[in-house]
N, C-alpha and C positions, 0 to 999 in steps of 0.2 A: 553723639551730642549732634544736635540739626547745626545748619550754616547759617547766620543771618543773611538779611539780604544782599546787605554790601557785598558778602562774600558769596552769594551764589550769582549777582550780577557780575562779577570779576571773573567766576568760574566761567559762564556762558560766556563772556566775552573772549577769554582764553581758548575756549573749545569752539567759536567761530574762525578766531584767528587761524587754529591748528586745520578748520575743513576747508578753510580759502586759501592755505597753504599747500596742501597737499590732500585735494581730492578723492587719490585714489587710495590713499589710507582713511582716509575718513570712509570711503563704501567701505575699506575691509574692515573697518573698526562696528560699523554698522549689520554687515552681514556676520559677524562672530559674537553677535548678542546674544547670550545664552535664553533668554525668552523667545528667543524667535524660536531656536530649538527644541524647547517646551512645547510652543503652541504646533510644531508640526507634530510632534510625538502626540501632542492631544488631539490633531485631526486623524492621524494613523489608528490610535485607541477607538476613537468613534466609528470609523467604518469597521475594525475590528469587530466589534460591538456590535455593529449593524448585521454584521457577515457572522456573528453566533447565531443572531434573533434566527435567521432565515434557514441555520444548519437546521436549530432545534425545532424550527416549524415545521420541515421536510421530515425531521427525523419523529414528530410528532403525526402529522398526516401520513406519511408511508412508515408504515411502525417496524422503525429501523431503531431498536433503543439505543446502539451506542454511536449510531449520527445524534441522535437529540442529546446524548451524555456530553458527546464530541461539543455540540453547540452551546451548551452550558457550558463545560471550561472556557471554549473560545470567549464566551460574556464576560465570565468574570476575569479571568486574564485580560481581557482589555479594561475593564474597570478598572484593576488594580493598578496598570499602567496607566491609564489616562488619569487617575486621582494621584499618582506619584508624581506626572510631570506637571499637573494643575498645584499643586503643593508648591513645588520646588519655583513654578513660573511665578507665581504670586508672593513667595517668600514665606513660605508657613516652614519650610523643610527644614531651619535652624539658622545658615548664612547669611543672614538680611544683612548685617554690616559690610558685608563684601559688594554687596551690590551697589552702584553708584545710583545716588539720588537716595536712597534707602532711609526712612526716617527710624531714629533712634526710637526703642522703646520707650513709652512715658510711663514716671513712674508712677504707682497705684494711687490712686486720691484719696486723703485720710476723710473718716468719715466725720460728718458735722459733728458736733457736740449733743444733737439733738438726739435722743436713744429711739431705739428701733420699735418698731411694731410690736414684737413679744415683748419688750421692755414694757412698753406703755400699760399693755394689757397686764401684764403681771404686778404694775403697779395699781392698777384699778382693783385688783381681785384682791392685793393686800388693803389696801383702803376698805372696802367692800366688808370685809373681817372686822376691822377697826370700827365703824359706823354702829355697830350692833351691841 
């Protein structure tokens, strides 16, 4: 359930008061943000991907097949690692309610009473048969 504007303002005031009261604690909390951890993992995965591309190219240019295959495996592993970090960093990995400031999922909107395109086309087809 999302917070109202009043509740958000109160929460921000409490947060600012805590940061003003104990800046060392505030710094510790900022450092321990899990999103920063996943950003670092994403950067490392990008570097691993580039390393895999280099290994793959060296394996292709100098006909060393195991090196090229190893480069491909490194690229694949780096992509999977980076993708999992990206999903967790952006909240696609499941536990979004545990993140502070995360929005609650919006309920699905009901379709309007207007019929869909296919329903309208079917109705026209039926009317066409009746006109003959």
